[in-house]
C-alpha positions in Angstrom: 0.2 -0.1 0.2 1.3 3.3 -1.0 1.1 6.8 0.8 -1.3 7.7 -2.3 -3.4 4.8 -1.7 -4.0 5.9 2.0 -4.7 9.4 0.8 -3.1 10.9 4.0 -3.4 14.6 4.3 -0.1 16.6 4.8 0.6 16.4 8.6 2.1 14.7 11.5 1.3 11.2 12.4 2.7 8.0 14.2 3.1 4.5 12.8 3.9 1.3 14.2 7.1 0.1 12.7 8.6 -3.7 12.7 11.8 -4.5 12.4 13.6 -8.1 11.4 17.4 -8.7 10.9 20.5 -7.7 12.6 22.1 -9.6 15.5 18.4 -8.8 17.7 20.7 -6.6 19.9 19.4 -3.2 18.6 15.9 -2.1 18.3 14.0 0.7 17.0 11.2 3.1 18.6 7.5 2.1 17.7 5.4 3.9 17.2 7.7 6.1 14.9 6.9 9.7 14.0 5.9 10.1 10.1 5.6 13.2 8.4 3.8 13.7 5.2 4.5 16.6 3.0 3.2 17.0 -1.0 2.4 13.2 -1.1 5.6 11.9 0.4 5.9 10.1 3.6 9.1 10.4 5.8 9.5 8.3 9.3 12.0 9.1 11.8 13.7 6.1 13.1 15.1 6.1 16.5 17.8 3.4 17.1 18.2 2.1 20.7 22.1 2.9 20.4 23.7 6.0 19.1 26.2 4.1 17.5 24.6 4.1 13.6 26.4 6.5 11.7 24.4 5.6 8.2 21.5 3.9 6.9 20.8 3.0 3.3 17.4 3.1 2.1 16.4 2.5 -1.8 20.1 2.8 -2.6 20.6 6.2 -1.0 22.4 7.0 1.9 21.1 8.7 5.1 23.1 10.3 7.5 21.5 10.9 11.1 20.0 14.1 12.1 21.0 13.6 15.8 23.2 10.9 17.8 23.1 12.4 21.2 21.4 9.8 23.1 20.1 7.5 20.1 20.7 7.7 16.5 18.0 9.4 14.8 17.5 9.1 10.8 14.6 10.8 8.7 14.0 8.0 6.1 11.3 8.0 3.1 8.6 5.3 3.5 7.4 4.2 -0.1 5.2 1.5 1.0 3.2 0.5 3.9 2.5 -3.2 5.1 5.4 -4.5 3.1 9.0 -5.3 4.2 11.4 -2.4 2.9 14.8 -3.7 3.0 17.2 -1.1 5.1 21.2 -1.4 5.9 22.2 0.4 9.1 26.0 0.9 9.6 26.9 0.4 13.2 30.2 1.4 14.9 29.6 -0.3 18.0 32.3 -3.2 17.0 35.9 -2.9 16.6 35.0 -1.9 13.4 32.1 -0.6 11.5 29.6 -3.1 10.0 26.7 -2.8 7.8 23.9 -4.7 8.8 20.8 -5.7 6.8 17.3 -5.2 8.4 13.7 -5.0 7.3 11.2 -2.2 8.3 7.4 -2.9 8.1 5.5 0.0 8.6 1.7 -0.8 9.5 -0.9 1.2 7.7 -3.9 0.4 10.4 -1.8 1.9 13.1 -1.5 5.4 11.4 -2.7 7.8 13.9 -2.8 11.9 13.5 -0.8 14.0 15.7 -3.3 14.1 18.4 -4.5 10.5 18.0 -7.1 11.5 15.8 -7.8 9.6 12.6 -5.7 9.8 9.7 -7.6 12.1 7.5 -8.2 9.7 4.7 -10.7 9.5 2.2 -13.7 9.1 4.5 -12.4 12.5 6.3 -12.3 14.4 3.0 -16.0 13.0 1.9 -17.5 14.3 5.5 -15.9 17.5 5.0 -17.1 17.9 1.3 -20.6 17.3 2.6 -20.2 19.8 5.5 -19.2 22.4 2.6 -22.3 21.5 0.5 -24.7 21.9 3.4 -23.1 25.4 4.3 -23.3 26.6 0.5 -27.0 25.5 0.5 -27.9 27.1 3.6 -26.4 30.6 2.1 -28.3 30.1 -1.1 -31.6 29.5 1.1 -30.6 32.5 3.2 -30.3 34.4 0.1 -33.4 33.3 -1.4 -35.5 34.1 1.6 -34.0 37.6 2.0 -34.9 38.5 -1.5 -38.5 37.2 -1.3 -38.9 39.5 1.5 -37.3 42.4 0.1 -39.6 42.0 -2.9 -42.9 41.6 -0.7 -42.4 45.1 0.6 
């Protein structure tokens, strides 16, 4: 499932992310922060360690946005509910090692910034309905006003 399939509006969300691979010693925070802008989704991956110095996603190398307490990366999310192969380079061992992982972002877990709905197609339809009702009410009020003015 893609971001287009989900019809997510621009904004900030959270999403559950599962990780497979590696030695099992490192973990990532879940849920992860997810931002959507101009139809592009970006997840904030926070590792349990600050020893990750880069990630490779879709052949592109991403550097951390923070390495204070944890290594934190912002990576694109092209698909949901399917595994995305990534590489994390860790410097925790005697020499750096690229470790292969698979991340899966669960579309049914996406929550809006304040815990609300994701603003998908149902929300868009409801908003359109409200606009139609408001326009109809404004037209009715104008017609009634014109009728009152012509009776005088």
